[in-house]
N, C-alpha and C positions, 0 to 999 in steps of 0.2 A: 107641799106634799109630793108633787111630781119630782122635784129635784132630789128629795130624800130617797124616793124609790129608785131613781136612776143611780144615785150614789151607791145604794146597796147592791144593785145589779152589777155595777162596775167593780165593786169590792169583791163580789163573788167570782167575777171573772179572773181577777188578779190572784186570788188565793188558790193554792194548789188543790184544795178540796172543795172549791166553790162550785156553784151551779154550772152544769155543762162540762165538768172536767172529764166525764166519761166520753164526751164527744170530741175532745180536743184532738186535732190532727196535726201533729208536729212533723217537721220535715224529716227528722231522724226516724220517727216511727214509720213514716210512709216509705222511706228507703228500705226498711227491713221487711215490709209486708208486701212488696211487689210479688205477684204470682209468677209462676213459671211460664204461664201463657204470655205475659207481657214481654218476657225475655226472648220469645221466639218470633216476635214481629220483625219483619224485614223493613228496615228504614226506608222511607220514601215511597213505599209501594202504593199506599192508598192515595197519596198526593198525586202520583203519576197516573194511576189507573182511573181515578174518579174525577178527574178534571172535567169530564164531559157531563157531570151531574149538575153543574151550576145552573143550567137552564131548566132543570126539571124539579129542583128543590128550592124552597125559599126560606130565608132566615126571618122574613117579615111576619110579625104577629099583628094583625089589624087592630086588635084590642089595645096593644101597647102603643101602636102608632096614634090611636085616638087620644090616649092619655097625654102623650107628649105634644100633640097638636094643640091641646088646650093650654099648655104651659109655654108655648113657643116664644112669647113676648117677655118671659120672666128670666131668661138665662143670665142676664147681667145685673139682676137685682141681688146685691150682695147680702141682703137680709131676707130674701125670699125663699122660694122652694128649692133653689139650687145652692143655697149658702154653704151646705156641707161639701159640695163638689169644689167650690172655690177654695175652701179650707184644705181639701184633700190635695190640692196642688203642691202644698208644702212637702208632701211625701212623694207623690207620684212623679212629679217633674224631675227631682234629683234621682229617683229610682230609674227612670228611663235614661237620663243623661249618663249616669255613672256606669250602668251596664253596657250602654253603647260604646262608651269610651274604653271599657275593658275589652270589648270585641274588636273595635276598630283602631284603638290606640291613637286617637286624634285629640290633640289638645291645642287649641288655637285661642289667642286672646280675642275676647269679644264674641266668639262664635265657636264654642266647643263642638257643635254638631254640624259645622259648615261642611258642605259637600254631600251630606246624607239626605236621602229622600224618605220621608216618613208618611205613612197613611194613618189617619185618625178615623177609625170606624165608629159610627154612632157619635159624631162630633157634637151634635146638638148645636148650641150657640157659639162654639169655639172656645170654651173655657179652658180646655187643655191644648187645643191647636195653637193658640196664640203664643203661649210661653215657649212651646217647642220651636216655633218660628223665630222667636226672639233670640234663641240660642244658635241661630244660623242655619237650621235645617230648612229644606224645602218641604213644606207640609201640605198634603191634600186632605181636607176633611170631607167625609161623606156622611150623609144622613138621609133617611127616606122621608123625613118630615120637611117639606119645602119651606114652611114658615120659619123653622129653626135655622135652616141654611141661610135664608134671607136675613135673619137677625145676626147671624155670624158674619155675613158679608158686610152688613152695615157697620157693625162694630169694628171690624178689621180695617175698614176704609178710613177710620179716624186716625190711624197710626201709619204714616208714610213708610216706615221701616218694614211694615208687614206686606205691603202691596206686591212686592216681588217675590215674597217667600211663602205666602199663605194663599191657598185657593180652596174653593168649596164646590161641591157637586151634590145635587139631590138625587141619590140613588142608594141601592143596597149593595152589600159586599159582593154578592153574586153577579149583579148587573155590571159592576165595575170589572169583575174578573173576566167577563165576556169581552170587554173592550180593551183591556190592558194585556200587554205581552207578559209572558211568565217572567218572574224575577224583576218586576218593575220597581220594587221598593226595598230599601235597606232595613226598614222596620215597620211593623204594623202595631198600632196601639188600639186596644179596645177596653176602655176604662168605664166600669159600671155599665156594661153593655150586655154581656152574655146572659145575664139573668133575665133579660127582656126578649131574647131571641126565640124563634119557633123551632130552629133546627141547628143544633150545635155542630153536628157532623158536617153539614154544608159549610158552615162558617169556618171551621178548621181547614177544610179543603180549599176554600177560597184564599185564606191567609197563606197556606202553603204554596198555592199557585202564584200569588203576588210577590212573595218574598224571594230575594235573590240568594245565590250562593256566592261567597267571596272567592274570586280566582286567586290562587297562589301558584307558586312555581315549584314543580317537582323536577329534579334532574332526569334527563333521559340520555342513555348512552347511545351514541351514534357513531358507527365505524367510518373512518376517513377513507377507507378503500373497500372495495367489494370482493375482489378476487384473491388478494394476497392471503396466504395461510395465516400470517400474523400481521396485524396492522395496528396502527395507532388509533386511538379513539378520542373523541371530545365529548364534554358534558354540555348538553344544550337544555336550558330551562324550558319547561313546557307547562302551560297553565293546567291547574288541577282544581276540580270542584271541592271546596272545603266548607265546613259549617259556616254559615254566615248570617242570613236574615234573622232578625230578632222579633219575637212576638211578645208583647206586654199586655197583661190582663189584670185588672183589679175587679173583684166581684165579692159575692157573699157566700159563705159556706152554708151547707144544709144541715143545721144542727138544731136541737131544741133551744139552745141559747140564742141562735140567730133569729129564731122565730120570736122569742120573748123581747129581745132588744131591737131587732131590725124591723119588726112589724108591729107588735103590740105597743112597745115603748115609743119607737120613733114615729109611727104613723098615728096611733090611736090616742096615746097619752100625751107625749111631748109635742107631737105634730111638727117634728123636724122636717118631714117631707109630707106631701099630700097623702091622704088616706087612699089606699088602693094602688100606690106606686109599685109595690112589690107583690109577687106571688111566690110563697114559700116553696111550692112544688117545682118551681123553675130554678131554684137555687142549686148550685152544683158544688160538690166537695172538691178539695184539692186532689184527692185520690182519683175521683172520676175524671176530672179535667186532665190530669196528667196522663191517665191511660188513653183518653181520647186523642190527646196531642201526640203521644208516642206512636199510636197506631196510624196517625196521619202523616208522620214524617218529621216530627220534632223530638228534641230531648229537652227536659226541663232542667234549667240551670239553678233557679232560685225560687223559693216560696217564702214569703214573709207575712206574718200576721200584722193586721192593722186594727187600731182601736180608736173609736170616736168618743170624745168626752163632751156630752151635751151641755155640761156646765160652762166649760170654757170655749166650746165650739172649735176645738183643735183636734187634730189627728196625731197619733204617735205610733211608732213601731212597737210590737209586742211579740213575745215568743208564741203566743197562742194564735192559732188560725181558726178558732171556733166561731168567729163572726165574719170579719172582713179579712181578705188577704190579697197580696199582690204576687204575681207570677211572671217570671221571665223564662221564655223557651227559645231555643235556637233551632233553625231548620237544619236537619241532618244533611250531610253530603249524600248524594244519591249513589255515588260509586266510591266506596271506601278508598280504593287505590286504583284509579282508572288507568294508570300507566305502568303499574308495577309489572304486569304480565309482559308488556313489550320490552321493558328493561331486562327482565330475567331471561326472556327468549333470546334477546340479542347477546347477552353475556354468555349464555349456553352455546349459542352458535359460534361465537368467537373462540370459546374454549375448545370446541370440537375442531374448529379450523386450525388451531394451534397444535393439536395432536395429530393432524393429518400429515 
């Protein structure tokens, strides 16, 4: 009976007129419904001005921590409470890899993410941390539940290839932000985490603080002589802050359908995850999340819907973001053209000198 009910719910999701269609939040619709207020946000402002807030706000919810404390020994049970997270790796690992390759253009045999430093926030037992490390990245997993971190460390120690690439720390994102220099990571991953946090604003600011900007080279015109009315010039490359650090989030939308499938079906009927794992009031829609991130200093590159099939235990991509979705955001450059003024000023000065 449960399987039949789940099948009907999934069928309703796939059909255009099915349950929850009024709540579907597609990428195209969201692009058209951005308010004028969002367009007036100064990129990078909140990230820069609110970095001092890390010590005064906490992302940690004691109730959530207690839940995961009781499950800390089950992270690597492929048939247990976290089975759906193991299956989700089939989508989220390529999602992180492919988007990072698009940003960095790195393609290396055996290690497509070699040379990149990635932070896995809310890493739990390292279910996502390990495959990222196996692709060549240096990955730091952080989680406030000490027992989960110990489980992750024990499991990673089994594989010699991970010993130099994967490390773990028991702390929150804001605690890490206090000890790490700005721009310490190329990417931050928070998969199935934000729906468990107490303060999304602090979380976004921590991510912005920790992510780096990619230095590129903008040409700067430098005169070879200072006093001559007309002089030769040379073009000297100068580093410029450009969009760089990537933030990857997978989470659950806040819709009626996500309540039916994500809580009623998944927790109470099919028992895919333990009862009480999720609180619908803490779910966040793609629209809300995008606005928060853009106000913090990011721009959203991609949002994709995800669908879990309880019959097969597999995840697949879908056009609907009504239940689960994955998001990729990139840190904005803090100074759109940091050297343009100096180039223009020098060009104008040389032009005036030529007319003198």
